[in-house]
C-alpha positions as CSV (number, residue, x, y, z in Angstrom):
1,M,73.9,35.2,85.1
2,F,74.4,38.5,83.1
3,I,71.5,40.1,84.7
4,R,72.5,39.3,88.1
5,C,76.2,40.6,87.6
6,S,74.8,43.9,86.0
7,W,72.4,44.3,88.8
8,F,75.3,43.7,91.4
9,I,77.5,46.2,89.6
10,A,74.7,48.9,89.4
11,S,74.0,48.6,93.0
12,L,77.7,48.8,93.9
13,V,78.2,51.9,91.9
14,I,75.0,53.5,93.6
15,S,76.3,52.5,97.0
16,L,79.7,53.9,96.5
17,T,78.3,57.1,95.0
18,L,76.2,57.7,97.9
19,L,78.9,56.9,100.5
20,A,81.5,59.1,98.8
21,P,82.5,62.0,101.0
22,T,81.4,65.5,99.8
23,V,83.7,68.6,99.9
24,S,82.0,71.5,101.5
25,P,83.0,75.2,100.6
26,T,84.3,75.6,104.0
27,A,86.5,72.5,104.0
28,E,87.8,73.7,100.4
29,L,88.8,77.1,102.0
30,E,90.5,75.5,105.0
31,A,92.5,73.2,102.7
32,Q,93.9,76.5,100.9
33,T,94.6,78.4,104.2
34,D,98.3,78.8,105.0
35,T,100.0,80.9,107.7
36,V,103.1,83.1,107.8
37,M,104.8,84.7,110.8
38,G,107.0,87.7,110.5
39,T,107.9,91.2,111.4
40,V,105.9,94.0,109.9
41,K,107.8,95.8,107.3
42,D,105.2,98.2,105.9
43,V,101.5,99.0,106.3
44,K,99.6,100.7,103.7
45,A,95.9,102.0,104.2
46,T,95.0,102.3,100.6
47,P,94.6,99.6,99.4
48,M,95.0,97.8,102.7
49,T,98.1,95.8,102.4
50,L,100.8,94.4,105.0
51,E,104.3,93.5,104.1
52,T,106.1,91.2,106.6
53,I,109.6,90.0,106.7
54,T,110.0,86.3,107.2
55,G,112.8,83.8,107.3
56,I,112.9,80.9,105.0
57,S,115.9,78.6,105.8
58,L,118.8,81.1,106.0
59,A,117.2,83.7,103.8
60,L,114.8,86.6,104.5
61,R,111.7,86.9,102.3
62,V,109.2,89.9,102.1
63,V,105.7,88.6,101.9
64,K,103.0,91.1,100.7
65,L,99.3,90.4,101.9
66,D,96.2,92.1,100.8
67,V,93.8,92.9,103.7
68,D,90.1,93.1,103.3
69,E,87.4,94.7,105.3
70,D,86.3,91.6,107.1
71,C,89.7,90.4,108.2
72,E,89.8,89.4,111.9
73,I,92.6,91.3,113.7
74,R,93.6,90.5,117.4
75,M,96.1,92.4,119.5
76,A,96.8,91.7,123.2
77,G,93.7,89.4,123.5
78,R,91.3,91.9,122.1
79,D,89.8,92.9,118.7
80,A,91.9,95.5,116.9
81,T,91.8,97.5,113.8
82,F,94.1,97.4,110.8
83,H,95.3,101.0,111.5
84,E,96.7,99.8,114.9
85,I,99.3,97.7,113.3
86,Q,102.7,99.2,113.3
87,Q,106.2,98.6,111.7
88,G,108.3,96.3,113.8
89,Q,105.5,94.4,115.4
90,V,105.6,90.5,115.0
91,V,102.4,89.0,113.5
92,L,100.9,85.7,112.6
93,V,98.9,85.8,109.6
94,E,96.4,83.2,108.2
95,Y,95.7,83.9,104.5
96,V,94.3,82.3,101.5
97,T,96.0,82.3,98.0
98,R,93.8,83.3,95.1
99,G,95.8,83.3,91.9
100,S,98.9,85.4,92.6
101,E,97.5,87.3,95.6
102,M,97.7,86.4,99.2
103,I,94.5,87.6,101.1
104,A,94.7,87.7,104.9
105,H,91.7,86.6,106.8
106,R,93.2,86.6,110.3
107,I,96.1,88.5,111.8
108,E,97.3,88.2,115.2
109,V,99.7,90.7,116.7
110,L,102.0,88.8,118.9
111,Q,104.2,91.6,120.0
112,R,102.3,94.6,121.1
113,T,105.2,97.1,121.6
114,G,107.6,98.2,119.0
115,G,107.3,99.9,115.7
116,R,107.9,103.3,114.6
117,R,106.2,106.1,116.2
């Protein structure tokens, strides 16, 4: 009887281990991705940073995002460069938080006109 129970428990543990879902690195990255929509307050070329002003309830908050070289940037349905982003434009940014840094991996400019010239 004891041997049958241990054999059953061992086979149950092995079955559950094999059926357990695995987390891929892509799924882990997607789980940590967040978005922010706001108006561009400042664009700095070195290092590439983007500051947006966004609304939180009845308050405004400045969100500073680091932008790396492989960040996807879209403007008016086409690919764009970081240097085309101007103050005053409305952007939707997908970012990943690593420690205290927010790193943008996709920026979509929602409003093409505007900004300082």
